[in-house]
C-alpha positions in Angstrom: 53.8 -3.1 34.8 50.7 -5.1 36.0 48.6 -6.1 32.8 45.3 -4.3 33.8 47.8 -1.0 34.0 49.5 -2.0 30.5 46.1 -1.9 28.8 45.0 1.2 30.9 48.0 2.9 29.3 47.6 1.9 25.7 44.0 3.0 26.3 44.8 6.5 27.1 47.7 6.8 24.1 44.9 5.9 21.6 42.9 8.6 22.9 45.9 11.0 23.1 46.6 10.4 19.3 43.2 11.0 18.0 42.3 7.7 17.2 39.7 7.6 19.9 37.5 10.1 19.9 33.8 10.8 21.1 31.6 10.3 18.2 29.0 13.2 17.1 26.0 13.1 15.5 26.2 13.9 12.2 24.9 17.1 11.4 21.6 17.4 9.2 23.8 18.3 6.1 26.3 15.4 6.4 22.9 12.9 6.5 21.3 14.5 3.6 25.0 13.9 1.9 24.7 10.5 3.2 21.3 9.6 1.7 21.8 11.3 -1.5 24.7 9.0 -1.9 23.1 5.6 -0.9 20.2 6.8 -3.4 22.2 7.1 -6.3 23.8 4.3 -5.6 20.6 2.0 -5.5 19.1 3.7 -8.5 21.9 3.4 -10.5 22.2 -0.3 -10.0 23.9 -1.9 -13.2 21.1 -4.9 -12.8 18.0 -3.5 -11.4 15.4 -6.2 -10.4 13.2 -3.3 -9.9 12.5 -0.5 -12.0 10.2 2.4 -10.6 8.7 4.8 -12.6 7.2 8.1 -11.9 6.2 10.4 -14.4 5.9 14.4 -12.9 5.1 17.8 -13.9 5.6 20.7 -11.2 5.9 18.2 -7.9 8.3 19.5 -6.0 6.6 19.6 -3.1 6.2 15.8 -2.5 9.0 14.4 -5.0 12.0 13.8 -2.8 9.7 11.8 -0.1 8.2 10.1 -3.0 11.8 9.1 -4.4 12.8 8.3 -1.4 10.2 5.3 -0.5 10.7 4.2 -4.3 14.4 3.2 -3.9 13.6 1.1 -0.5 11.4 -1.1 -2.6 14.2 -3.7 -3.5 17.8 -3.8 -2.3 18.7 -3.5 -6.2 16.1 -0.5 -7.5 16.2 1.8 -10.3 14.1 4.9 -9.8 13.1 6.6 -13.4 11.6 9.8 -13.1 9.7 11.2 -16.3 9.8 15.1 -15.9 7.9 16.1 -18.3 6.9 20.1 -18.6 8.0 20.8 -15.2 9.2 24.6 -14.4 9.2 24.6 -10.7 12.5 22.7 -9.9 11.4 19.3 -9.8 13.9 18.2 -12.1 16.5 19.4 -10.1 15.2 17.9 -7.1 15.0 14.6 -8.7 18.5 14.6 -9.5 19.7 15.1 -6.3 17.8 12.5 -4.8 19.5 9.9 -7.2 16.8 9.3 -9.4 17.2 8.7 -13.4 15.8 11.5 -15.0 14.2 11.6 -18.8 13.4 15.2 -19.1 11.0 16.7 -21.7 10.6 20.2 -21.6 6.9 20.3 -22.8 4.0 18.2 -21.3 3.4 14.6 -23.0 0.1 14.3 -21.8 -2.2 12.4 -19.4 -0.2 9.0 -18.9 2.3 8.9 -21.7 5.6 9.0 -19.3 4.5 5.7 -18.3 5.2 4.2 -21.5 8.4 6.5 -21.7 9.4 5.2 -18.4 8.9 1.6 -19.2 10.9 1.6 -22.7 13.7 2.7 -20.7 13.6 0.3 -17.5 16.1 -2.3 -17.0 14.2 -4.2 -14.2 12.4 -7.4 -14.6 9.7 -5.9 -12.4 8.2 -2.3 -13.2 6.3 -0.5 -10.4 4.1 2.7 -11.5 3.5 5.1 -9.2 2.8 9.3 -9.3 5.0 11.9 -8.0 2.2 13.5 -6.1 1.4 10.8 -3.5 4.1 9.7 -0.5 3.2 5.7 -0.2 5.7 4.1 1.8 8.0 1.6 0.6 6.2 -1.5 3.0 2.7 -0.9 0.6 4.8 -0.5 -2.7 6.3 -3.9 -2.0 3.1 -5.4 -1.9 2.9 -5.2 -5.4 6.4 -6.0 -6.8 6.8 -9.1 -4.6 4.1 -11.2 -6.0 5.5 -10.5 -9.5 8.8 -11.0 -8.6 8.0 -14.5 -7.1 6.0 -15.3 -10.3 2.5 -15.1 -8.7 0.9 -13.0 -11.1 2.0 -10.9 -14.0 0.4 -7.7 -13.3 -0.7 -6.6 -9.9 -3.5 -3.9 -9.2 -4.4 -1.7 -6.5 -7.3 -3.2 -4.8 -8.9 0.1 -5.2 -12.4 0.1 -7.0 -14.2 3.4 -5.5 -17.1 4.1 -3.9 -20.1 2.4 -5.5 -22.4 2.4 -2.8 -23.8 6.0 -3.5 -26.9 6.8 -5.6 -25.1 8.6 -8.4 -21.7 6.5 -9.1 -19.2 8.1 -11.0 -18.7 7.9 -14.5 -15.1 6.6 -14.6 -15.7 4.0 -11.7 -18.7 2.6 -14.1 -16.4 2.3 -16.9 -14.1 0.5 -15.1 -16.7 -2.1 -13.8 -18.2 -2.1 -17.6 -14.9 -3.0 -19.0 -13.7 -5.7 -16.8 -17.3 -7.3 -17.1 -16.4 -7.3 -20.7 -12.9 -8.9 -20.4 -14.7 -11.8 -18.1 -13.0 -10.3 -15.2 -16.1 -9.1 -13.1 -13.8 -10.6 -10.1 -11.6 -7.3 -10.5 -14.7 -5.1 -10.0 -13.3 -2.0 -10.4 -9.8 -2.2 -10.1 -7.8 -1.0 -13.1 -3.9 -0.1 -14.3 -5.6 3.2 -14.2 -5.0 3.8 -10.7 -1.5 3.9 -9.3 0.1 1.8 -7.5 0.5 -1.2 -9.9 3.4 -3.6 -11.0 4.2 -5.6 -13.9 6.7 -8.0 -15.0 9.1 -7.4 -18.0 7.3 -10.4 -19.9 4.1 -8.9 -19.4 5.5 -5.3 -20.8 6.6 -7.4 -23.9 3.0 -9.0 -24.4 1.1 -5.2 -24.0 3.5 -3.1 -25.6 4.8 0.2 -24.2 2.8 2.3 -26.0 -0.4 0.9 -24.8 0.4 2.1 -21.4 -0.5 5.6 -21.9 -4.0 4.4 -22.2 -4.2 2.1 -19.3 -7.7 0.5 -19.9 -6.3 -0.7 -23.6 -3.3 -2.2 -22.0 -5.7 -4.1 -19.5 -7.9 -5.3 -22.1 -4.5 -6.4 -24.1 -3.3 -8.0 -21.4 -6.8 -10.2 -20.3 -7.1 -11.4 -24.1 -3.5 -12.3 -24.0 -4.1 -14.5 -21.0 -1.8 -12.7 -18.4 -2.4 -13.4 -14.9 -4.4 -10.1 -13.3 -4.5 -10.0 -9.5 -5.8 -6.9 -7.3 -3.3 -7.5 -4.6 -3.4 -4.8 -2.3 -5.4 -2.0 -1.3 -3.8 2.0 -1.4 -6.5 4.4 -0.9 -5.4 6.8 -3.8 -8.7 8.6 -3.6 -7.7 9.9 0.0 -4.2 10.1 -0.8 -4.8 12.4 -3.9 -6.9 15.1 -3.1 -9.1 16.5 -5.7 -7.2 19.6 -7.4 -10.0 21.8 -7.5 -8.5 24.2 -10.0 -7.9 21.8 -12.3 -11.0 20.0 -12.3 -13.1 23.1 -13.2 -10.8 23.6 -16.1 -9.9 20.8 -17.3 -11.8 17.7 -15.8 -10.2 13.9 -16.8 -13.7 12.0 -16.5 -14.0 12.3 -20.2 -10.6 11.7 -20.8 -10.8 8.6 -18.9 -14.0 7.2 -20.0 -12.9 8.1 -23.4 -9.9 5.7 -22.7 -12.1 3.0 -21.6 -14.3 3.0 -25.0 -11.1 3.2 -26.7 -10.3 -0.7 -25.0 -13.9 -1.7 -26.0 -13.5 -0.5 -29.5 -10.2 -2.6 -29.4 -11.6 -5.7 -27.5 -14.5 -6.3 -30.3 -12.1 -5.6 -33.2 -10.0 -8.6 -31.6 -13.2 -10.8 -30.6 -16.3 -10.1 -32.2 -19.1 -7.1 -31.9 -19.6 -8.4 -28.8 -16.5 -8.5 -27.0 -16.8 -12.5 -27.2 -20.3 -12.3 -24.8 -22.7 -15.0 -25.9 -26.0 -14.1 -27.9 -28.3 -16.0 -26.1 -29.5 -18.0 -28.7 -31.4 -15.3 -30.7 -32.3 -16.1 -34.0 -31.7 -13.0 -35.9 -32.0 -14.0 -39.4 -36.1 -14.5 -38.8 -36.2 -10.8 -38.5 -34.3 -10.0 -41.8 
């Protein structure tokens, strides 16, 4: 038998034995199972470089997509979901998506989940996002990469809010005022209040996980302690997070966030002086006593 004929015969035998079959596209169920296994492998990395922290309450609509993008930020990523007060199945979806889930039956309050997740994080870089906004991994890397590379201690969203209107929102004003008092007017209205943002584990040790519940306070502590803070990338969270009309009517966050900034200013004056370290212009106040 000629060489070409022997090769053809072997190929025929292999096909007949079932070892060589035409590959069919995997079903949706199979693809979903493979994806869950991949996410679980990534999120449960024993030595994660990046920890993505996602506080959630009743976010079943988006949480699977949020976790999927978060898991792709770095090859060694853990995704930590802090489920507090969820009653809509968010917990089960997060578990099926491969995340590490910290569960609390009652709501923890605004931003408290960030500190809870940070305390459980094992990564050298901590990335904070929300469960109601799907942000692509390529955008999230813009925050984690500079921190991992040692270019900054804290990477902020370069989002200052609208200031070109006659009636500027009080939260936007509060952010600008705090940064000015911290002698960081270059940051404008960028803030740890807005996601996404990332920080190093070393920065967390300086700030304290408890302060993450009050983001402006965390920012003040970071600035006073000389941590490097940079606005690194713009994510239009104002557009991505459409206002929740019902919540804003019944329980607006405006007063809470403005209060957070007042708390940060109070801390600043206690740790510097009554003027927050800003000069007094050479006033001879003793002459008025």
